C-alpha positions as CSV (number, residue, x, y, z in Angstrom):
1,X,73.3,32.9,69.1
2,X,70.1,31.8,69.2
3,X,72.1,28.8,70.6
4,X,73.4,29.6,74.0
5,X,69.7,31.5,74.2
6,X,67.6,28.5,73.2
7,X,69.6,26.3,76.4
8,X,69.7,29.0,78.2
9,X,65.6,29.4,77.9
10,X,65.9,24.9,78.1
11,X,67.9,25.0,81.9
12,X,65.5,28.0,83.3
13,X,62.6,25.0,82.2
14,X,63.7,22.3,83.7
15,X,65.2,23.6,87.3
16,X,62.6,26.5,88.0
17,X,62.8,27.0,91.5
18,X,66.5,27.7,91.3
19,X,65.7,30.6,88.3
20,X,63.1,32.2,90.6
21,X,65.4,32.2,94.4
22,X,68.0,33.7,91.6
23,X,65.2,36.1,89.7
24,X,64.4,37.5,93.2
25,X,67.8,37.7,94.5
26,X,68.6,39.7,91.5
27,X,65.3,41.7,91.9
28,X,66.3,42.3,95.8
29,X,70.0,43.1,95.0
30,X,68.6,45.2,92.5
31,X,66.0,47.4,94.2
32,X,69.2,48.0,97.2
33,X,71.4,48.0,95.1
34,X,69.2,51.6,93.4
35,X,68.0,52.9,96.4
36,X,72.4,53.0,97.9
37,X,72.5,54.9,93.8
38,X,69.8,56.8,94.8
39,X,71.3,57.8,98.7
40,X,75.0,58.6,97.1
41,X,72.9,60.9,94.7
42,X,70.8,63.1,97.1
43,X,74.9,63.2,99.1
44,X,76.8,63.9,96.9
45,X,73.8,66.9,95.9
46,X,74.1,68.1,99.7
47,X,77.6,67.5,99.0
48,X,77.0,69.9,95.1
49,X,75.3,73.0,96.7
50,X,77.8,74.4,99.7
51,X,80.2,74.6,97.1
52,X,77.8,75.7,94.8
53,X,77.4,78.5,97.0
54,X,80.8,79.2,97.9
55,X,81.6,79.2,93.4
56,X,78.9,82.0,94.0
57,X,80.4,83.2,97.1
58,X,83.7,83.7,95.3
59,X,82.3,84.8,92.2
60,X,80.6,87.3,93.8
61,X,84.1,88.5,95.3
62,X,85.4,88.5,91.9
63,X,83.5,90.8,90.4
64,X,84.6,92.7,93.9
65,X,87.5,92.6,93.2
66,X,86.9,93.6,89.2
67,X,85.1,97.0,90.6
68,X,87.3,97.9,92.7
69,X,90.6,97.9,91.0
70,X,88.8,99.4,87.3
71,X,88.4,102.4,89.8
72,X,91.5,102.1,91.0
73,X,92.5,102.5,88.0
74,X,90.7,105.5,87.4
75,X,91.6,106.6,90.2
76,X,94.7,106.5,89.0
77,X,95.2,107.7,85.5
78,X,92.6,110.4,86.9
79,X,96.2,110.6,89.7
80,X,98.8,110.6,87.3
81,X,96.9,114.1,85.4
82,X,96.2,116.3,88.0
83,X,100.4,114.7,88.2
84,X,101.2,116.1,84.6
85,X,99.3,118.7,84.7
86,X,100.4,120.0,88.2
87,X,104.2,119.9,85.6
88,X,102.5,122.1,83.6
89,X,101.8,124.8,85.1
90,X,105.4,124.7,88.0
91,X,106.7,125.3,83.9
92,X,105.0,127.6,83.0
93,X,106.0,129.9,86.6
94,X,109.7,128.5,86.3
95,X,108.9,130.4,82.5
96,X,107.3,133.7,83.9
97,X,109.7,133.4,87.0
98,X,112.9,133.3,85.0
99,X,111.0,136.4,82.7
100,X,110.8,138.0,85.6
101,X,114.7,137.5,86.7
102,X,115.4,139.3,84.4
103,X,113.2,141.8,84.2
104,X,115.2,142.6,87.6
105,X,118.8,141.8,86.4
106,X,118.0,144.8,84.2
107,X,116.5,147.0,86.5
108,X,119.2,146.4,88.5
109,X,121.5,147.2,86.2
110,X,119.8,150.1,85.3
111,X,119.9,150.7,89.0
112,X,123.6,150.5,89.1
113,X,124.2,152.6,86.1
114,X,121.4,156.0,87.4
115,X,123.4,155.3,91.1
116,X,125.9,157.5,89.8
117,X,124.1,159.2,87.7
118,X,121.9,161.0,90.4
119,X,125.0,161.7,92.8
120,X,127.0,163.8,90.4
121,X,123.9,165.2,90.3
122,X,122.7,166.1,93.5
123,X,126.4,167.6,93.6
124,X,125.3,170.2,90.9
125,X,122.3,170.7,92.5
126,X,124.0,171.6,96.1
127,X,126.5,173.6,93.7
128,X,124.3,175.5,92.3
129,X,122.1,175.7,95.8
130,X,124.4,177.0,98.3
131,X,125.7,179.5,95.5
132,X,122.1,180.8,95.3
133,X,122.4,180.7,99.3
134,X,125.8,183.1,98.9
135,X,124.1,185.3,96.5
136,X,120.7,185.7,98.7
137,X,122.8,187.0,101.4
138,X,125.4,189.3,98.6
139,X,128.6,186.9,100.0
140,X,131.5,187.4,97.4
141,X,132.1,183.6,97.8
142,X,129.1,183.1,95.8
143,X,131.2,183.7,92.3
144,X,133.9,180.9,92.9
145,X,131.2,178.9,94.0
146,X,129.3,179.2,90.8
147,X,132.1,178.9,88.7
148,X,133.3,175.1,90.9
149,X,129.5,174.3,91.0
150,X,129.1,175.1,86.7
151,X,132.2,171.4,86.5
152,X,130.3,169.7,88.9
153,X,126.8,170.1,86.0
154,X,129.2,169.5,83.3
155,X,130.3,166.7,85.2
156,X,126.4,165.1,85.6
157,X,125.6,166.1,82.2
158,X,128.6,164.5,80.6
159,X,127.2,161.4,83.8
160,X,123.1,161.4,82.1
161,X,124.4,161.6,78.7
162,X,126.1,158.6,78.1
163,X,124.7,155.4,76.7
164,X,124.0,153.0,79.1
165,X,126.0,149.7,78.8
166,X,124.5,146.6,76.5
């Protein structure tokens, strides 16, 4: 290697003018190349600026989308909780409705059972009333009406005394 450097130095001493011309050409080319690179770097910076802006805008839009997604998920959770509460209320109302229907059914059965009892008692009381009306006007048929009424009142007593089914 030292011989190569030594040979280069001797060649430069011999061809001084050509060496200076090459050196100047190299400097001009280097300077031009430096200017070109600076201009290219400036262009690249100019191209990167809008891209940075678009990137910042995209990050901002992503943040907004995440916020909206979180809000929608919160609304979904709230709606699910409301739905669950409504389902619980419906179940409670259905149970209450079943109890009321059972009470209505037993009341209907009781009314159905008491209907004939009330009719028998009505016949008894009408008979007694007729017999009393006849007695008040001294009607001789009052005794027969009272005996017939006695049978009606026994039937009413039997209907009332009967144990209800079920």
